[in-house]
KOLGU-4560 file (N, C-alpha, C; in nm, 3 decimals, padded with zeros to 5 digits):
<recs>
<n_xx: -01.628 n_yy: -00.563 n_zz: 00.616 ca_xx: -01.509 ca_yy: -00.482 ca_zz: 00.644 c_xx: -01.414 c_yy: -00.489 c_zz: 00.525 mol: A seq: 1 type: UNK>
<n_xx: -01.366 n_yy: -00.373 n_zz: 00.486 ca_xx: -01.269 ca_yy: -00.369 ca_zz: 00.375 c_xx: -01.161 c_yy: -00.266 c_zz: 00.407 mol: A seq: 2 type: UNK>
<n_xx: -01.038 n_yy: -00.306 n_zz: 00.385 ca_xx: -00.923 ca_yy: -00.217 ca_zz: 00.400 c_xx: -00.844 c_yy: -00.224 c_zz: 00.270 mol: A seq: 3 type: UNK>
<n_xx: -00.824 n_yy: -00.111 n_zz: 00.207 ca_xx: -00.757 ca_yy: -00.108 ca_zz: 00.077 c_xx: -00.638 c_yy: -00.013 c_zz: 00.084 mol: A seq: 4 type: UNK>
<n_xx: -00.519 n_yy: -00.070 n_zz: 00.072 ca_xx: -00.397 ca_yy: 00.009 ca_zz: 00.076 c_xx: -00.358 c_yy: 00.058 c_zz: -00.063 mol: A seq: 5 type: UNK>
<n_xx: -00.286 n_yy: 00.167 n_zz: -00.066 ca_xx: -00.232 ca_yy: 00.219 ca_zz: -00.191 c_xx: -00.109 c_yy: 00.305 c_zz: -00.158 mol: A seq: 6 type: UNK>
<n_xx: -00.033 n_yy: 00.338 n_zz: -00.262 ca_xx: 00.078 ca_yy: 00.429 ca_zz: -00.245 c_xx: 00.216 c_yy: 00.367 c_zz: -00.245 mol: A seq: 7 type: UNK>
<n_xx: 00.224 n_yy: 00.236 n_zz: -00.252 ca_xx: 00.354 ca_yy: 00.172 ca_zz: -00.256 c_xx: 00.422 c_yy: 00.192 c_zz: -00.390 mol: A seq: 8 type: UNK>
<n_xx: 00.547 n_yy: 00.145 n_zz: -00.399 ca_xx: 00.619 ca_yy: 00.156 ca_zz: -00.524 c_xx: 00.767 c_yy: 00.131 c_zz: -00.506 mol: A seq: 9 type: UNK>
<n_xx: 00.841 n_yy: 00.157 n_zz: -00.614 ca_xx: 00.986 ca_yy: 00.143 ca_zz: -00.614 c_xx: 01.047 c_yy: 00.280 c_zz: -00.587 mol: A seq: 10 type: UNK>
<n_xx: 01.130 n_yy: 00.288 n_zz: -00.485 ca_xx: 01.187 ca_yy: 00.416 ca_zz: -00.442 c_xx: 01.335 c_yy: 00.398 c_zz: -00.417 mol: A seq: 11 type: UNK>
<n_xx: 01.413 n_yy: 00.500 n_zz: -00.447 ca_xx: 01.555 ca_yy: 00.496 ca_zz: -00.418 c_xx: 01.580 c_yy: 00.519 c_zz: -00.270 mol: A seq: 12 type: UNK>
<n_xx: 01.690 n_yy: 00.466 n_zz: -00.219 ca_xx: 01.725 ca_yy: 00.494 ca_zz: -00.078 c_xx: 01.725 c_yy: 00.644 c_zz: -00.050 mol: A seq: 13 type: UNK>
<n_xx: 01.669 n_yy: 00.678 n_zz: 00.065 ca_xx: 01.657 ca_yy: 00.818 ca_zz: 00.101 c_xx: 01.529 c_yy: 00.883 c_zz: 00.053 mol: A seq: 14 type: UNK>
<n_xx: 01.453 n_yy: 00.812 n_zz: -00.027 ca_xx: 01.329 ca_yy: 00.866 ca_zz: -00.081 c_xx: 01.213 c_yy: 00.863 c_zz: 00.017 mol: A seq: 15 type: UNK>
<n_xx: 01.099 n_yy: 00.908 n_zz: -00.031 ca_xx: 00.980 ca_yy: 00.919 ca_zz: 00.053 c_xx: 00.860 c_yy: 00.857 c_zz: -00.015 mol: A seq: 16 type: UNK>
<n_xx: 00.765 n_yy: 00.816 n_zz: 00.067 ca_xx: 00.638 ca_yy: 00.764 ca_zz: 00.018 c_xx: 00.530 c_yy: 00.799 c_zz: 00.118 mol: A seq: 17 type: UNK>
<n_xx: 00.408 n_yy: 00.804 n_zz: 00.069 ca_xx: 00.293 ca_yy: 00.815 ca_zz: 00.157 c_xx: 00.197 c_yy: 00.702 c_zz: 00.125 mol: A seq: 18 type: UNK>
<n_xx: 00.179 n_yy: 00.612 n_zz: 00.220 ca_xx: 00.085 ca_yy: 00.502 ca_zz: 00.203 c_xx: -00.051 c_yy: 00.544 c_zz: 00.257 mol: A seq: 19 type: UNK>
<n_xx: -00.155 n_yy: 00.498 n_zz: 00.191 ca_xx: -00.291 ca_yy: 00.527 ca_zz: 00.234 c_xx: -00.368 c_yy: 00.397 c_zz: 00.251 mol: A seq: 20 type: UNK>
<n_xx: -00.462 n_yy: 00.399 n_zz: 00.342 ca_xx: -00.551 ca_yy: 00.285 ca_zz: 00.363 c_xx: -00.693 c_yy: 00.339 c_zz: 00.374 mol: A seq: 21 type: UNK>
<n_xx: -00.778 n_yy: 00.298 n_zz: 00.282 ca_xx: -00.918 ca_yy: 00.337 ca_zz: 00.283 c_xx: -00.999 c_yy: 00.228 c_zz: 00.351 mol: A seq: 22 type: UNK>
<n_xx: -01.073 n_yy: 00.265 n_zz: 00.453 ca_xx: -01.150 ca_yy: 00.168 ca_zz: 00.531 c_xx: -01.299 c_yy: 00.184 c_zz: 00.506 mol: A seq: 23 type: UNK>
<n_xx: -01.369 n_yy: 00.072 n_zz: 00.512 ca_xx: -01.514 ca_yy: 00.075 ca_zz: 00.498 c_xx: -01.575 c_yy: -00.046 c_zz: 00.566 mol: A seq: 24 type: UNK>
<n_xx: -01.702 n_yy: -00.036 n_zz: 00.597 ca_xx: -01.775 ca_yy: -00.148 ca_zz: 00.654 c_xx: -01.776 c_yy: -00.155 c_zz: 00.805 mol: A seq: 25 type: UNK>
<n_xx: -01.719 n_yy: -00.056 n_zz: 00.870 ca_xx: -01.722 ca_yy: -00.051 ca_zz: 01.016 c_xx: -01.709 c_yy: 00.094 c_zz: 01.060 mol: A seq: 26 type: UNK>
<n_xx: -01.733 n_yy: 00.117 n_zz: 01.187 ca_xx: -01.726 ca_yy: 00.254 ca_zz: 01.240 c_xx: -01.580 c_yy: 00.289 c_zz: 01.264 mol: A seq: 27 type: UNK>
<n_xx: -01.517 n_yy: 00.339 n_zz: 01.161 ca_xx: -01.373 ca_yy: 00.359 ca_zz: 01.158 c_xx: -01.323 c_yy: 00.439 c_zz: 01.278 mol: A seq: 28 type: UNK>
<n_xx: -01.394 n_yy: 00.543 n_zz: 01.313 ca_xx: -01.348 ca_yy: 00.634 ca_zz: 01.418 c_xx: -01.345 c_yy: 00.570 c_zz: 01.557 mol: A seq: 29 type: UNK>
<n_xx: -01.399 n_yy: 00.450 n_zz: 01.570 ca_xx: -01.402 ca_yy: 00.383 ca_zz: 01.699 c_xx: -01.287 c_yy: 00.286 c_zz: 01.720 mol: A seq: 30 type: UNK>
<n_xx: -01.204 n_yy: 00.269 n_zz: 01.619 ca_xx: -01.104 ca_yy: 00.163 ca_zz: 01.624 c_xx: -00.960 c_yy: 00.210 c_zz: 01.610 mol: A seq: 31 type: UNK>
<n_xx: -00.876 n_yy: 00.149 n_zz: 01.692 ca_xx: -00.732 ca_yy: 00.161 ca_zz: 01.672 c_xx: -00.697 c_yy: 00.101 c_zz: 01.537 mol: A seq: 32 type: UNK>
<n_xx: -00.602 n_yy: 00.163 n_zz: 01.468 ca_xx: -00.555 ca_yy: 00.112 ca_zz: 01.340 c_xx: -00.402 c_yy: 00.100 c_zz: 01.344 mol: A seq: 33 type: UNK>
<n_xx: -00.351 n_yy: 00.012 n_zz: 01.264 ca_xx: -00.206 ca_yy: -00.004 ca_zz: 01.260 c_xx: -00.158 c_yy: -00.029 c_zz: 01.117 mol: A seq: 34 type: UNK>
<n_xx: -00.030 n_yy: -00.005 n_zz: 01.098 ca_xx: 00.041 ca_yy: -00.046 ca_zz: 00.978 c_xx: 00.141 c_yy: -00.153 c_zz: 01.021 mol: A seq: 35 type: UNK>
<n_xx: 00.144 n_yy: -00.260 n_zz: 00.945 ca_xx: 00.236 ca_yy: -00.369 ca_zz: 00.967 c_xx: 00.308 c_yy: -00.395 c_zz: 00.836 mol: A seq: 36 type: UNK>
<n_xx: 00.420 n_yy: -00.466 n_zz: 00.842 ca_xx: 00.491 ca_yy: -00.499 ca_zz: 00.719 c_xx: 00.550 c_yy: -00.639 c_zz: 00.727 mol: A seq: 37 type: UNK>
<n_xx: 00.570 n_yy: -00.695 n_zz: 00.610 ca_xx: 00.632 ca_yy: -00.827 ca_zz: 00.600 c_xx: 00.738 c_yy: -00.823 c_zz: 00.493 mol: A seq: 38 type: UNK>
<n_xx: 00.863 n_yy: -00.837 n_zz: 00.537 ca_xx: 00.975 ca_yy: -00.839 ca_zz: 00.444 c_xx: 00.992 c_yy: -00.980 c_zz: 00.389 mol: A seq: 39 type: UNK>
<n_xx: 01.058 n_yy: -00.994 n_zz: 00.275 ca_xx: 01.078 ca_yy: -01.128 ca_zz: 00.217 c_xx: 01.146 c_yy: -01.223 c_zz: 00.316 mol: A seq: 40 type: UNK>
<n_xx: 01.085 n_yy: -01.338 n_zz: 00.337 ca_xx: 01.143 ca_yy: -01.438 ca_zz: 00.424 c_xx: 01.129 c_yy: -01.413 c_zz: 00.572 mol: A seq: 41 type: UNK>
<n_xx: 01.051 n_yy: -01.310 n_zz: 00.608 ca_xx: 01.035 ca_yy: -01.276 ca_zz: 00.749 c_xx: 00.887 c_yy: -01.274 c_zz: 00.787 mol: A seq: 42 type: UNK>
<n_xx: 00.864 n_yy: -01.271 n_zz: 00.917 ca_xx: 00.727 ca_yy: -01.263 ca_zz: 00.964 c_xx: 00.673 c_yy: -01.122 c_zz: 00.958 mol: A seq: 43 type: UNK>
<n_xx: 00.544 n_yy: -01.109 n_zz: 00.978 ca_xx: 00.480 ca_yy: -00.978 ca_zz: 00.975 c_xx: 00.509 c_yy: -00.906 c_zz: 01.108 mol: A seq: 44 type: UNK>
<n_xx: 00.544 n_yy: -00.777 n_zz: 01.098 ca_xx: 00.577 ca_yy: -00.702 ca_zz: 01.218 c_xx: 00.498 c_yy: -00.571 c_zz: 01.223 mol: A seq: 45 type: UNK>
<n_xx: 00.469 n_yy: -00.530 n_zz: 01.346 ca_xx: 00.403 ca_yy: -00.401 ca_zz: 01.366 c_xx: 00.500 c_yy: -00.288 c_zz: 01.334 mol: A seq: 46 type: UNK>
<n_xx: 00.454 n_yy: -00.192 n_zz: 01.256 ca_xx: 00.534 ca_yy: -00.074 ca_zz: 01.224 c_xx: 00.488 c_yy: 00.045 c_zz: 01.308 mol: A seq: 47 type: UNK>
<n_xx: 00.359 n_yy: 00.070 n_zz: 01.308 ca_xx: 00.305 ca_yy: 00.184 ca_zz: 01.380 c_xx: 00.158 c_yy: 00.159 c_zz: 01.411 mol: A seq: 48 type: UNK>
<n_xx: 00.111 n_yy: 00.223 n_zz: 01.519 ca_xx: -00.028 ca_yy: 00.208 ca_zz: 01.559 c_xx: -00.079 c_yy: 00.344 c_zz: 01.605 mol: A seq: 49 type: UNK>
<n_xx: -00.206 n_yy: 00.369 n_zz: 01.580 ca_xx: -00.265 ca_yy: 00.498 ca_zz: 01.615 c_xx: -00.397 c_yy: 00.474 c_zz: 01.686 mol: A seq: 50 type: UNK>
<n_xx: -00.423 n_yy: 00.554 n_zz: 01.788 ca_xx: -00.547 ca_yy: 00.541 ca_zz: 01.863 c_xx: -00.666 c_yy: 00.583 c_zz: 01.778 mol: A seq: 51 type: UNK>
<n_xx: -00.784 n_yy: 00.554 n_zz: 01.827 ca_xx: -00.905 ca_yy: 00.579 ca_zz: 01.748 c_xx: -00.925 c_yy: 00.727 c_zz: 01.717 mol: A seq: 52 type: UNK>
<n_xx: -00.885 n_yy: 00.814 n_zz: 01.808 ca_xx: -00.902 ca_yy: 00.957 ca_zz: 01.784 c_xx: -00.775 c_yy: 01.023 c_zz: 01.730 mol: A seq: 53 type: UNK>
<n_xx: -00.671 n_yy: 00.945 n_zz: 01.710 ca_xx: -00.548 ca_yy: 00.998 ca_zz: 01.653 c_xx: -00.456 c_yy: 01.066 c_zz: 01.751 mol: A seq: 54 type: UNK>
<n_xx: -00.490 n_yy: 01.066 n_zz: 01.879 ca_xx: -00.412 ca_yy: 01.141 ca_zz: 01.976 c_xx: -00.288 c_yy: 01.067 c_zz: 02.025 mol: A seq: 55 type: UNK>
<n_xx: -00.283 n_yy: 00.937 n_zz: 02.002 ca_xx: -00.172 ca_yy: 00.857 ca_zz: 02.054 c_xx: -00.118 c_yy: 00.766 c_zz: 01.945 mol: A seq: 56 type: UNK>
<n_xx: 00.015 n_yy: 00.762 n_zz: 01.934 ca_xx: 00.079 ca_yy: 00.677 ca_zz: 01.834 c_xx: 00.196 c_yy: 00.602 c_zz: 01.897 mol: A seq: 57 type: UNK>
<n_xx: 00.226 n_yy: 00.488 n_zz: 01.842 ca_xx: 00.347 ca_yy: 00.415 ca_zz: 01.879 c_xx: 00.415 c_yy: 00.366 c_zz: 01.752 mol: A seq: 58 type: UNK>
<n_xx: 00.547 n_yy: 00.348 n_zz: 01.762 ca_xx: 00.626 ca_yy: 00.305 ca_zz: 01.648 c_xx: 00.726 c_yy: 00.200 c_zz: 01.693 mol: A seq: 59 type: UNK>
<n_xx: 00.757 n_yy: 00.108 n_zz: 01.603 ca_xx: 00.866 ca_yy: 00.017 ca_zz: 01.630 c_xx: 00.997 c_yy: 00.097 c_zz: 01.621 mol: A seq: 60 type: UNK>
<n_xx: 01.097 n_yy: 00.055 n_zz: 01.698 ca_xx: 01.219 ca_yy: 00.136 ca_zz: 01.711 c_xx: 01.287 c_yy: 00.165 c_zz: 01.578 mol: A seq: 61 type: UNK>
<n_xx: 01.284 n_yy: 00.071 n_zz: 01.487 ca_xx: 01.359 ca_yy: 00.086 ca_zz: 01.362 c_xx: 01.303 c_yy: 00.193 c_zz: 01.269 mol: A seq: 62 type: UNK>
<n_xx: 01.182 n_yy: 00.242 n_zz: 01.297 ca_xx: 01.122 ca_yy: 00.341 ca_zz: 01.208 c_xx: 01.100 c_yy: 00.476 c_zz: 01.276 mol: A seq: 63 type: UNK>
<n_xx: 01.130 n_yy: 00.485 n_zz: 01.404 ca_xx: 01.109 ca_yy: 00.611 ca_zz: 01.476 c_xx: 01.188 c_yy: 00.724 c_zz: 01.411 mol: A seq: 64 type: UNK>
<n_xx: 01.120 n_yy: 00.836 n_zz: 01.395 ca_xx: 01.183 ca_yy: 00.952 ca_zz: 01.333 c_xx: 01.173 c_yy: 00.954 c_zz: 01.182 mol: A seq: 65 type: UNK>
<n_xx: 01.134 n_yy: 00.842 n_zz: 01.120 ca_xx: 01.122 ca_yy: 00.836 ca_zz: 00.974 c_xx: 00.979 c_yy: 00.809 c_zz: 00.929 mol: A seq: 66 type: UNK>
<n_xx: 00.902 n_yy: 00.740 n_zz: 01.010 ca_xx: 00.765 ca_yy: 00.705 ca_zz: 00.975 c_xx: 00.669 c_yy: 00.786 c_zz: 01.061 mol: A seq: 67 type: UNK>
<n_xx: 00.560 n_yy: 00.830 n_zz: 01.001 ca_xx: 00.456 ca_yy: 00.900 ca_zz: 01.075 c_xx: 00.321 c_yy: 00.843 c_zz: 01.037 mol: A seq: 68 type: UNK>
<n_xx: 00.249 n_yy: 00.792 n_zz: 01.137 ca_xx: 00.114 ca_yy: 00.741 ca_zz: 01.113 c_xx: 00.015 c_yy: 00.851 c_zz: 01.148 mol: A seq: 69 type: UNK>
<n_xx: -00.089 n_yy: 00.861 n_zz: 01.067 ca_xx: -00.194 ca_yy: 00.959 ca_zz: 01.093 c_xx: -00.326 c_yy: 00.904 c_zz: 01.040 mol: A seq: 70 type: UNK>
<n_xx: -00.434 n_yy: 00.971 n_zz: 01.075 ca_xx: -00.564 ca_yy: 00.926 ca_zz: 01.028 c_xx: -00.654 c_yy: 01.045 c_zz: 01.007 mol: A seq: 71 type: UNK>
<n_xx: -00.754 n_yy: 01.023 n_zz: 00.922 ca_xx: -00.859 ca_yy: 01.122 ca_zz: 00.898 c_xx: -00.991 c_yy: 01.049 c_zz: 00.914 mol: A seq: 72 type: UNK>
<n_xx: -01.052 n_yy: 01.066 n_zz: 01.031 ca_xx: -01.175 ca_yy: 00.992 ca_zz: 01.059 c_xx: -01.292 c_yy: 01.039 c_zz: 00.972 mol: A seq: 73 type: UNK>
<n_xx: -01.286 n_yy: 01.160 n_zz: 00.922 ca_xx: -01.391 ca_yy: 01.208 ca_zz: 00.832 c_xx: -01.384 c_yy: 01.138 c_zz: 00.697 mol: A seq: 74 type: UNK>
<n_xx: -01.264 n_yy: 01.092 n_zz: 00.661 ca_xx: -01.246 ca_yy: 01.025 ca_zz: 00.532 c_xx: -01.230 c_yy: 00.874 c_zz: 00.547 mol: A seq: 75 type: UNK>
<n_xx: -01.239 n_yy: 00.824 n_zz: 00.672 ca_xx: -01.219 ca_yy: 00.680 ca_zz: 00.697 c_xx: -01.087 c_yy: 00.631 c_zz: 00.638 mol: A seq: 76 type: UNK>
<n_xx: -00.980 n_yy: 00.703 n_zz: 00.669 ca_xx: -00.851 ca_yy: 00.669 ca_zz: 00.611 c_xx: -00.741 c_yy: 00.680 c_zz: 00.715 mol: A seq: 77 type: UNK>
<n_xx: -00.642 n_yy: 00.594 n_zz: 00.697 ca_xx: -00.521 ca_yy: 00.599 ca_zz: 00.780 c_xx: -00.402 c_yy: 00.605 c_zz: 00.685 mol: A seq: 78 type: UNK>
<n_xx: -00.299 n_yy: 00.678 n_zz: 00.726 ca_xx: -00.186 ca_yy: 00.706 ca_zz: 00.638 c_xx: -00.055 c_yy: 00.668 c_zz: 00.706 mol: A seq: 79 type: UNK>
<n_xx: 00.045 n_yy: 00.644 n_zz: 00.624 ca_xx: 00.180 ca_yy: 00.623 ca_zz: 00.675 c_xx: 00.274 c_yy: 00.704 c_zz: 00.587 mol: A seq: 80 type: UNK>
<n_xx: 00.325 n_yy: 00.813 n_zz: 00.643 ca_xx: 00.423 ca_yy: 00.895 ca_zz: 00.573 c_xx: 00.562 c_yy: 00.842 c_zz: 00.606 mol: A seq: 81 type: UNK>
<n_xx: 00.640 n_yy: 00.817 n_zz: 00.503 ca_xx: 00.772 ca_yy: 00.758 ca_zz: 00.521 c_xx: 00.876 c_yy: 00.848 c_zz: 00.455 mol: A seq: 82 type: UNK>
<n_xx: 00.978 n_yy: 00.882 n_zz: 00.529 ca_xx: 01.092 ca_yy: 00.955 ca_zz: 00.474 c_xx: 01.219 c_yy: 00.876 c_zz: 00.503 mol: A seq: 83 type: UNK>
<n_xx: 01.325 n_yy: 00.910 n_zz: 00.434 ca_xx: 01.451 ca_yy: 00.844 ca_zz: 00.459 c_xx: 01.447 c_yy: 00.694 c_zz: 00.441 mol: A seq: 84 type: UNK>
<n_xx: 01.383 n_yy: 00.649 n_zz: 00.333 ca_xx: 01.367 ca_yy: 00.505 ca_zz: 00.312 c_xx: 01.502 c_yy: 00.435 c_zz: 00.299 mol: A seq: 85 type: UNK>
<n_xx: 01.507 n_yy: 00.315 n_zz: 00.356 ca_xx: 01.626 ca_yy: 00.231 ca_zz: 00.354 c_xx: 01.594 c_yy: 00.100 c_zz: 00.284 mol: A seq: 86 type: UNK>
<n_xx: 01.694 n_yy: 00.034 n_zz: 00.228 ca_xx: 01.667 ca_yy: -00.096 ca_zz: 00.164 c_xx: 01.598 c_yy: -00.195 c_zz: 00.259 mol: A seq: 87 type: UNK>
<n_xx: 01.629 n_yy: -00.188 n_zz: 00.386 ca_xx: 01.566 ca_yy: -00.280 ca_zz: 00.483 c_xx: 01.420 c_yy: -00.248 c_zz: 00.510 mol: A seq: 88 type: UNK>
<n_xx: 01.370 n_yy: -00.139 n_zz: 00.455 ca_xx: 01.227 ca_yy: -00.109 ca_zz: 00.464 c_xx: 01.147 c_yy: -00.181 c_zz: 00.356 mol: A seq: 89 type: UNK>
<n_xx: 01.216 n_yy: -00.247 n_zz: 00.264 ca_xx: 01.148 ca_yy: -00.321 ca_zz: 00.158 c_xx: 01.059 c_yy: -00.429 c_zz: 00.218 mol: A seq: 90 type: UNK>
<n_xx: 00.932 n_yy: -00.423 n_zz: 00.185 ca_xx: 00.834 ca_yy: -00.515 ca_zz: 00.243 c_xx: 00.698 c_yy: -00.490 c_zz: 00.180 mol: A seq: 91 type: UNK>
<n_xx: 00.607 n_yy: -00.579 n_zz: 00.207 ca_xx: 00.466 ca_yy: -00.552 ca_zz: 00.179 c_xx: 00.408 c_yy: -00.487 c_zz: 00.305 mol: A seq: 92 type: UNK>
<n_xx: 00.345 n_yy: -00.375 n_zz: 00.288 ca_xx: 00.288 ca_yy: -00.299 ca_zz: 00.399 c_xx: 00.137 c_yy: -00.321 c_zz: 00.404 mol: A seq: 93 type: UNK>
<n_xx: 00.090 n_yy: -00.356 n_zz: 00.524 ca_xx: -00.050 ca_yy: -00.390 ca_zz: 00.544 c_xx: -00.116 c_yy: -00.296 c_zz: 00.643 mol: A seq: 94 type: UNK>
<n_xx: -00.237 n_yy: -00.261 n_zz: 00.612 ca_xx: -00.323 ca_yy: -00.189 ca_zz: 00.703 c_xx: -00.398 c_yy: -00.294 c_zz: 00.787 mol: A seq: 95 type: UNK>
<n_xx: -00.416 n_yy: -00.266 n_zz: 00.917 ca_xx: -00.474 ca_yy: -00.367 ca_zz: 01.005 c_xx: -00.561 c_yy: -00.302 c_zz: 01.110 mol: A seq: 96 type: UNK>
<n_xx: -00.677 n_yy: -00.363 n_zz: 01.134 ca_xx: -00.766 ca_yy: -00.321 ca_zz: 01.241 c_xx: -00.759 c_yy: -00.427 c_zz: 01.350 mol: A seq: 97 type: UNK>
<n_xx: -00.677 n_yy: -00.405 n_zz: 01.454 ca_xx: -00.648 ca_yy: -00.511 ca_zz: 01.550 c_xx: -00.771 c_yy: -00.572 c_zz: 01.619 mol: A seq: 98 type: UNK>
<n_xx: -00.861 n_yy: -00.489 n_zz: 01.663 ca_xx: -00.976 ca_yy: -00.544 ca_zz: 01.737 c_xx: -01.069 c_yy: -00.623 c_zz: 01.647 mol: A seq: 99 type: UNK>
<n_xx: -01.072 n_yy: -00.587 n_zz: 01.520 ca_xx: -01.159 ca_yy: -00.657 ca_zz: 01.425 c_xx: -01.089 c_yy: -00.777 c_zz: 01.364 mol: A seq: 100 type: UNK>
<n_xx: -00.956 n_yy: -00.774 n_zz: 01.362 ca_xx: -00.881 ca_yy: -00.883 ca_zz: 01.303 c_xx: -00.882 c_yy: -00.884 c_zz: 01.152 mol: A seq: 101 type: UNK>
<n_xx: -00.902 n_yy: -00.766 n_zz: 01.092 ca_xx: -00.904 ca_yy: -00.759 ca_zz: 00.946 c_xx: -00.777 c_yy: -00.695 c_zz: 00.891 mol: A seq: 102 type: UNK>
<n_xx: -00.730 n_yy: -00.752 n_zz: 00.780 ca_xx: -00.612 ca_yy: -00.702 ca_zz: 00.711 c_xx: -00.650 c_yy: -00.653 c_zz: 00.572 mol: A seq: 103 type: UNK>
<n_xx: -00.573 n_yy: -00.556 n_zz: 00.523 ca_xx: -00.585 ca_yy: -00.521 ca_zz: 00.383 c_xx: -00.505 c_yy: -00.619 c_zz: 00.299 mol: A seq: 104 type: UNK>
<n_xx: -00.503 n_yy: -00.595 n_zz: 00.167 ca_xx: -00.433 ca_yy: -00.686 ca_zz: 00.076 c_xx: -00.284 c_yy: -00.654 c_zz: 00.068 mol: A seq: 105 type: UNK>
<n_xx: -00.245 n_yy: -00.538 n_zz: 00.117 ca_xx: -00.105 ca_yy: -00.500 ca_zz: 00.119 c_xx: -00.064 c_yy: -00.418 c_zz: -00.002 mol: A seq: 106 type: UNK>
<n_xx: 00.041 n_yy: -00.338 n_zz: 00.018 ca_xx: 00.100 ca_yy: -00.261 ca_zz: -00.090 c_xx: 00.252 c_yy: -00.278 c_zz: -00.082 mol: A seq: 107 type: UNK>
<n_xx: 00.313 n_yy: -00.306 n_zz: -00.196 ca_xx: 00.456 ca_yy: -00.337 ca_zz: -00.198 c_xx: 00.538 c_yy: -00.208 c_zz: -00.196 mol: A seq: 108 type: UNK>
<n_xx: 00.635 n_yy: -00.205 n_zz: -00.107 ca_xx: 00.734 ca_yy: -00.097 ca_zz: -00.104 c_xx: 00.870 c_yy: -00.160 c_zz: -00.128 mol: A seq: 109 type: UNK>
<n_xx: 00.938 n_yy: -00.114 n_zz: -00.232 ca_xx: 01.071 ca_yy: -00.165 ca_zz: -00.265 c_xx: 01.168 c_yy: -00.048 c_zz: -00.267 mol: A seq: 110 type: UNK>
<n_xx: 01.273 n_yy: -00.060 n_zz: -00.188 ca_xx: 01.374 ca_yy: 00.046 ca_zz: -00.178 c_xx: 01.503 c_yy: -00.006 c_zz: -00.239 mol: A seq: 111 type: UNK>
<n_xx: 01.538 n_yy: 00.051 n_zz: -00.352 ca_xx: 01.654 ca_yy: 00.001 ca_zz: -00.425 c_xx: 01.705 c_yy: 00.109 c_zz: -00.518 mol: A seq: 112 type: UNK>
<n_xx: 01.837 n_yy: 00.110 n_zz: -00.538 ca_xx: 01.896 ca_yy: 00.203 ca_zz: -00.633 c_xx: 01.912 c_yy: 00.136 c_zz: -00.769 mol: A seq: 113 type: UNK>
</recs>
């Protein structure tokens, strides 16, 4: 199993990013996927989760209306579209397959002027 995130970077407040996670080594379309993040000095928290077929999503309250999780099962990929970035969104963002217990290596998102 491999999960590889990309798309992070340094962004000004109010900016946007699209994070991508490329999955391999398992039947991607059969599994719920999630994005989690870990801010400096804090624990890892769930940001968003999407069902295996993409029909159902959940978000933590602090990102509702700004973050959108989606997936493309034909490409074995899950995405996180982020708008209206805030400094408190600064964190390492991880792709996660909950049932498998596998994490990606993470991609850094830094929101600063």
